N, C-alpha and C positions, 0 to 999 in steps of 0.2 A: 349246357353241362358244364359246370368249373373246368372238369380237365380239358376240356375244345377250345379252353379261348387262346393257347399259343397255336395252333393249328391252322384257327380261325386269322390269325393272325399273320402268321408265316404267308398263307393264302392270299390275303388280302393286300402283303408286300412285295407277291410276285405279281399278283395283279396290275397295280399301281407302279410301282417301280420305286429307285429310290427318290429321283429330281424331274420334275416334268416342266412345262413350261413355264407354268404358274402355279408350281407346287413342290412341297417334299412330303415323300412317304404319300402323298394324296394328300396331306394337308394343302386346304386350296386358300390363293393368297387371298382370291375373293369370297370366298365362303367362310372362312375363318381368320380374318387380316392379323389379330391380337398371335394366335399360335402359331400363325405363318411369321410372321416378324421373329419370334422368338426361335424357333426351330432355326430359322438363317442364322441367327447368332452362334447359334451351337459349337460346339467345336465336331466335327463329322463324325467322331467315335461315342457322340452323346446322342445324337438326331435318332436314332433309333430306339433306344430307347422313352426317350421325350413322346415318339411317336407311339410307344405302343401305349403308354400311361394314357395319352389323347387317347387312343382309340377304345380304349377298357373305358376311361371315364362317361365318355360323349355317345357311344356308342352301342356296347356292348351292358354295362351297367344298366342305361337308360332303357335299354332294350329286353331287362333282367334274364340273359342269354342264359343265366348260371341254373334256372330253372326251365331251360324248353329242353323239349327232346333233341336225341342224340341227333346231331348234321342238320336239326331244322335252327338252331344254334348257330351256327355256321352260315348259314343260305341266311337265315335273317340278318346277320349281321354286318355282312358283306353289299344287301342291296343295300339296307340303311343307310352304307356308306357312301353309298350310292345315290338315293333319293332321299335321301332322310329317315330318322330314325321314326318320329311322328308318323310318315305314313306306312312305314314300315307294322308300326305298333297299333294300328286300326287292323289294318290285315290280318294280323295274328289273333287280334279281338273277335276278328268276325267271325274266324276257325274256328275260334276257341271251344265251341258248341261241336264242331263235327269231328269225324276221323279224318286226321290229314299226317301228310307227312314231309319230308326236306323237299319230294320232287314236286308237288301241287304250289311251295312257294317261288320255285325253281320259275315252275311253268308258268306263274303268275306272273312273274318279273321277265320273263320271253315276251309275254303276251305284253304285258307293260310297255316295252320298249317297243314293240312291232302298231303300237299305237301312238307314242309321240314320237319315233323315227321316220316323221315323214317333215315334206317341204324344207327349213333350214337344216333340219335333224338327220334328214335322212342320212347325209352324211357320214353319220354318228354309229349308222343304225349295228354297222358291221363288226363292227368293236365291240359294241353293248353286247351285242348277240355270243362274238367270241369268250366275254368276260363270261356268260352265262355257260356255257361250252368247258369254261377251264374251270368251275366249279362243279360242273355235272360230271367233269374228269375227275379233278380230288376226291371225289365224295365217294366214285368208284373203288377208289384204291383199296 
């Protein structure tokens, strides 16, 4: 839903933080090198606005979140930022003719993390699960 972008973006920024090891507001140096370089060069007071437009264009709009159900848009958006919009778009297409809600997508996210959170990725599993829990808590408010 159109009205939810600001809520989704604010939640994302809460999850990602301002500056990571190789990222600004979650814009990763390796996944988005051009955008990372651009945001890094901006004055600090312009970076958040840049990130907001980046996420709107590259995730929210590509998933057509304005036309998703309430809260489905938020969960799909934040999951897409983490694993890629194409994978989440495929999931939404699979669910299209079923009765589902935002919790189904969040449970799929947790299941996805449990499947990839093995071997070298085990060290990330707790953070990924905590991310899903924070989304759950936010949407209960």
